C-alpha positions as CSV (number, residue, x, y, z in Angstrom):
1,M,51.1,-23.5,-75.9
2,A,53.4,-20.7,-76.7
3,L,52.8,-18.9,-73.4
4,S,53.9,-20.0,-70.0
5,P,51.1,-20.7,-67.5
6,L,51.9,-17.6,-65.5
7,T,52.0,-15.4,-68.6
8,M,48.7,-16.8,-69.7
9,L,47.1,-15.8,-66.4
10,V,48.5,-12.2,-66.8
11,V,47.0,-12.0,-70.3
12,I,43.6,-13.2,-69.2
13,A,43.5,-10.9,-66.3
14,T,44.5,-7.9,-68.4
15,V,41.9,-8.6,-71.0
16,F,38.9,-9.7,-68.9
17,L,39.1,-7.9,-65.5
18,P,37.1,-4.7,-65.4
19,S,39.0,-1.5,-66.0
20,I,39.6,1.0,-63.2
21,A,38.0,4.0,-64.7
22,M,38.3,7.6,-63.6
23,A,35.0,8.6,-61.9
24,K,32.9,11.4,-63.4
25,E,31.0,13.8,-61.3
26,F,27.6,14.9,-62.6
27,V,25.8,18.0,-61.0
28,V,22.2,17.1,-61.5
29,G,20.6,19.8,-63.7
30,D,23.9,21.6,-64.2
31,D,23.5,25.3,-63.4
32,H,19.8,24.8,-62.7
33,G,20.5,22.4,-59.9
34,W,17.8,20.3,-58.2
35,T,14.5,22.2,-58.5
36,I,11.0,22.1,-59.9
37,G,10.0,23.1,-63.4
38,F,13.1,21.5,-65.0
39,N,13.2,18.6,-67.5
40,Y,15.6,16.0,-65.9
41,T,14.8,13.4,-68.5
42,A,16.1,15.7,-71.2
43,W,19.1,16.6,-69.0
44,A,20.1,12.9,-68.7
45,A,19.3,12.0,-72.3
46,D,22.8,12.6,-73.8
47,K,24.8,11.4,-70.8
48,T,26.4,8.0,-70.0
49,F,26.6,7.0,-66.3
50,Q,29.0,4.3,-65.2
51,V,29.7,2.5,-62.0
52,G,32.0,4.7,-59.9
53,D,30.5,8.0,-61.1
54,I,29.0,10.4,-58.7
55,L,25.7,12.4,-58.7
56,V,25.6,15.7,-56.9
57,F,22.2,17.2,-56.0
58,K,22.5,21.0,-55.3
59,Y,19.7,23.0,-53.8
60,A,18.8,25.4,-51.1
61,V,18.6,23.6,-47.7
62,G,15.0,23.3,-46.5
63,E,13.5,23.9,-50.0
64,H,14.1,20.5,-51.4
65,N,15.5,17.0,-50.6
66,V,16.4,13.8,-52.3
67,F,15.0,10.3,-52.0
68,K,16.2,7.2,-53.7
69,V,13.1,5.1,-54.7
70,N,12.1,2.2,-56.9
71,G,10.4,2.3,-60.3
72,T,6.9,2.0,-58.9
73,S,7.4,4.9,-56.4
74,F,9.0,7.0,-59.1
75,Q,5.9,6.7,-61.3
76,S,3.4,7.4,-58.5
77,C,5.6,10.0,-56.7
78,T,5.3,7.9,-53.5
79,V,7.6,9.5,-50.9
80,P,9.5,7.1,-48.5
81,P,9.8,7.8,-44.7
82,P,11.5,11.1,-43.8
83,S,14.4,9.2,-42.2
84,E,15.5,8.1,-45.7
85,A,15.8,11.7,-47.0
86,L,19.1,13.4,-48.1
87,S,18.9,17.0,-47.2
88,T,22.3,18.7,-47.0
89,G,21.8,20.9,-50.0
90,S,24.8,19.2,-51.7
91,D,24.0,15.5,-51.6
92,R,26.6,13.2,-53.2
93,I,25.5,9.8,-54.4
94,L,28.1,7.2,-55.5
95,L,26.8,5.0,-58.3
96,A,28.1,1.7,-56.9
97,T,26.1,-0.8,-59.0
98,P,24.8,-1.0,-62.6
99,G,21.1,-0.8,-63.5
100,R,18.2,1.6,-63.2
101,K,18.3,4.3,-60.5
102,W,15.4,6.5,-59.5
103,Y,15.4,9.8,-57.4
104,I,12.6,12.2,-56.4
105,C,12.1,15.2,-54.3
106,G,9.8,14.5,-51.3
107,V,8.6,18.0,-50.6
108,A,4.9,18.3,-51.2
109,G,4.0,18.5,-54.9
110,H,7.6,18.8,-56.2
111,C,7.8,15.2,-57.7
112,N,4.5,15.7,-59.5
113,A,5.9,19.0,-60.8
114,G,8.8,17.2,-62.5
115,Q,11.4,17.1,-59.8
116,K,12.4,13.5,-60.4
117,L,15.3,11.8,-62.2
118,V,15.7,8.3,-63.7
119,I,19.1,7.1,-65.0
120,T,20.7,3.8,-66.1
121,V,24.1,3.1,-64.7
122,Q,26.4,1.1,-67.1
123,P,29.0,-1.4,-65.9
124,Q,32.6,-0.3,-66.3
125,T,33.9,-1.1,-69.7
126,L,36.6,-3.6,-70.5
127,P,40.0,-2.6,-71.8
128,P,39.9,-2.7,-75.6
129,T,43.2,-4.3,-76.6
130,L,45.5,-7.2,-75.7
131,P,48.9,-6.5,-74.2
132,P,51.1,-5.3,-77.1
133,S,54.3,-7.3,-76.5
134,P,54.6,-11.1,-76.8
135,A,55.9,-13.2,-74.0
136,P,59.7,-13.8,-73.8
137,A,61.1,-17.1,-74.8
138,P,61.2,-19.5,-71.9
139,S,64.6,-20.1,-70.2
140,P,65.7,-23.6,-69.1
141,L,64.5,-22.8,-65.6
142,Q,61.0,-22.2,-66.8
143,H,60.6,-25.8,-67.7
144,R,60.6,-26.6,-64.0
145,P,57.1,-26.6,-62.4
146,H,58.0,-24.0,-59.8
147,F,55.8,-21.0,-59.0
148,E,55.9,-18.8,-55.9
149,I,52.1,-18.4,-56.0
150,K,50.3,-21.7,-56.1
151,L,47.1,-21.4,-58.1
152,S,44.6,-24.3,-58.3
153,V,44.0,-23.5,-62.0
154,M,47.5,-24.9,-62.7
155,A,46.3,-28.3,-61.7
156,L,43.8,-28.4,-64.5
157,S,44.5,-30.0,-67.9
158,P,44.7,-27.5,-70.8
159,L,41.3,-28.7,-72.1
160,S,39.7,-28.3,-68.6
161,M,41.2,-24.8,-68.3
162,L,39.6,-23.8,-71.6
163,V,36.2,-25.0,-70.4
164,V,36.5,-23.1,-67.0
165,I,37.6,-19.9,-68.7
166,A,34.9,-20.1,-71.3
167,T,32.2,-20.7,-68.7
168,I,33.3,-17.7,-66.6
169,L,34.2,-15.2,-69.2
170,L,32.1,-15.7,-72.3
171,P,28.8,-13.7,-72.3
172,S,25.8,-15.8,-71.5
173,I,23.3,-16.5,-74.3
174,A,20.2,-14.9,-72.9
175,M,16.7,-15.4,-74.1
176,A,15.6,-12.2,-75.9
177,K,12.6,-10.3,-74.5
178,E,10.1,-8.6,-76.7
179,F,8.8,-5.2,-75.6
180,V,5.7,-3.7,-77.2
181,V,6.3,0.0,-76.7
182,G,3.5,1.5,-74.7
183,D,1.9,-1.9,-74.1
184,D,-1.8,-1.7,-74.9
185,H,-1.5,2.0,-75.7
186,G,1.0,1.4,-78.5
187,W,2.9,4.2,-80.2
188,T,0.9,7.3,-80.0
189,T,0.8,10.9,-78.7
190,R,0.1,12.1,-75.2
191,F,1.5,9.0,-73.5
192,D,4.3,9.0,-70.9
193,Y,6.9,6.7,-72.5
194,T,9.5,7.8,-69.8
195,A,7.2,6.3,-67.1
196,W,6.5,3.2,-69.3
197,A,10.3,2.5,-69.6
198,A,11.1,3.4,-66.0
199,D,10.7,-0.1,-64.4
200,K,12.0,-2.1,-67.4
201,T,15.5,-3.4,-68.1
202,F,16.6,-3.7,-71.7
203,Q,19.5,-5.9,-72.7
204,V,21.4,-6.6,-75.9
205,G,19.3,-9.0,-78.0
206,D,15.9,-7.7,-76.8
207,I,13.4,-6.4,-79.4
208,L,11.3,-3.2,-79.4
209,V,8.0,-3.4,-81.2
210,F,6.3,-0.1,-82.2
211,K,2.6,-0.7,-83.0
212,Y,0.4,2.0,-84.6
213,A,-2.1,2.7,-87.4
214,V,-0.2,2.9,-90.7
215,G,-0.1,6.5,-92.0
216,E,-0.8,8.1,-88.6
217,H,2.6,7.7,-87.1
218,N,6.2,6.5,-87.8
219,V,9.4,5.8,-86.0
220,F,12.8,7.4,-86.4
221,K,16.0,6.4,-84.5
222,V,17.8,9.6,-83.6
223,N,20.6,10.9,-81.3
224,G,20.3,12.7,-78.0
225,T,20.4,16.1,-79.5
226,A,17.7,15.4,-82.1
227,F,15.7,13.7,-79.3
228,Q,15.7,16.8,-77.2
229,S,14.9,19.2,-80.0
230,C,12.5,16.9,-81.8
231,T,14.5,17.3,-85.0
232,V,13.2,14.8,-87.6
233,P,15.7,13.0,-89.9
234,P,15.1,12.7,-93.7
235,P,11.9,10.7,-94.6
236,S,14.0,7.9,-96.1
237,E,15.1,6.9,-92.6
238,A,11.5,6.4,-91.3
239,L,10.1,3.1,-90.2
240,S,6.4,3.0,-91.1
241,T,5.0,-0.5,-91.3
242,G,2.7,-0.1,-88.3
243,S,4.5,-2.9,-86.5
244,D,8.2,-1.9,-86.6
245,R,10.6,-4.4,-84.9
246,I,13.9,-3.1,-83.7
247,V,16.6,-5.5,-82.4
248,L,18.7,-3.9,-79.6
249,A,22.1,-5.0,-81.0
250,T,24.5,-2.9,-79.0
251,P,24.5,-1.5,-75.4
252,G,24.1,2.2,-74.6
253,R,21.5,5.0,-74.9
254,K,18.9,4.7,-77.7
255,W,16.5,7.4,-78.8
256,Y,13.3,7.2,-80.9
257,I,10.7,9.8,-82.0
258,C,7.7,10.1,-84.2
259,G,8.3,12.3,-87.2
260,V,4.7,13.2,-88.0
261,D,3.8,16.9,-87.5
262,D,4.3,17.9,-83.8
263,H,3.8,14.4,-82.4
264,C,7.3,14.4,-80.8
265,T,6.7,17.6,-79.0
266,H,3.4,16.1,-77.7
267,G,5.4,13.3,-76.0
268,Q,5.7,10.6,-78.7
269,K,9.3,10.0,-78.0
270,L,11.2,7.2,-76.2
271,V,14.7,7.0,-74.6
272,I,16.0,3.8,-73.1
273,T,19.4,2.4,-72.1
274,V,20.4,-1.0,-73.3
275,Q,22.5,-3.1,-70.9
276,P,25.1,-5.6,-72.0
277,Q,24.3,-9.2,-71.5
278,T,25.3,-10.4,-68.0
279,L,28.0,-13.0,-67.3
280,P,27.3,-16.4,-65.7
281,P,27.4,-16.0,-61.9
282,T,29.3,-19.2,-60.8
283,L,32.2,-21.4,-61.5
284,P,31.7,-25.0,-62.8
285,P,30.7,-27.1,-59.7
286,S,33.0,-30.1,-60.2
287,P,36.9,-30.1,-60.4
288,A,38.7,-31.4,-63.4
289,P,40.1,-35.0,-63.3
290,A,43.8,-35.4,-62.8
291,P,45.7,-35.3,-66.1
292,S,46.9,-38.5,-67.7
293,P,50.4,-38.8,-69.2
294,L,48.9,-38.2,-72.7
295,Q,47.5,-34.8,-71.5
296,H,51.0,-33.4,-71.1
297,R,51.2,-33.3,-74.9
298,P,49.7,-30.1,-76.5
299,H,47.0,-32.1,-78.2
300,F,43.3,-31.1,-78.3
301,G,40.5,-33.1,-79.9
302,R,39.1,-31.7,-83.1
303,W,35.8,-30.8,-81.4
304,V,37.4,-27.9,-79.5
305,P,35.9,-24.7,-81.0
306,K,38.4,-22.6,-82.8
307,K,37.2,-19.5,-81.1
308,L,38.0,-20.9,-77.7
309,F,41.4,-22.3,-78.8
310,T,42.6,-18.9,-80.1
311,I,42.1,-17.3,-76.7
312,F,45.5,-18.7,-75.8
313,H,47.3,-17.9,-79.1
């Protein structure tokens, strides 16, 4: 190994621990605030929310309120008990965990009139680069096994250390899910795809399937601006097989519309947020065996994957 054990720990921590990001503050609805007759799905469509960000709901006290609900209550506009209401007129909600978040107004008729918001909160991103400078050459003193901080990981053999780090830090290989957009309704006009997606979690590797009668509809992948305005891309970008399969290869917001006539303006549009794959939750259960004299030599069997080995180079 070219790096000392302590330097190795610093490199791993720098690369893999979540970054401490500056929180963003989002005033829900911007200048419109929290009210009826406003499209909060369109408002959220081009925004990215991360853990640590803050939502601010602004409204006249007594005219509205805010309830955090689940996906089922969001779709049905079921209002929780009054004791759960936020009602200050400037309610601040810290987005402390990743995943789907649903909010409604509990004043009679307001949720059904569109005063409801669903967002997906992303985990904080990891720093993109390795530390720029190499570790200094070891001094004679560094050959002595003396550290002020005693870490149990130092007792592991180099091969066992590789296995532990790979188990904790490499993304899990998840089974892909397949979502038929709209379920039995398929891809059509006058269907609420926002409500359809509200209680679903999409991850990298999952697949969207758009089913429809060939010639009646199509599918375009667009950006947030084109999604809001129903701007149709060039015909060459259309998917039109009647059973279009789209692999969700990267995390983030994804927007889809139908480009036939005015189908998009009649609700044939879908926005989702794709989550990264999750990491395995636990450490390996059993400790590594004590190293033998041969393990003090920097020798690894040929079966060690090159990708894992290069983590430490």
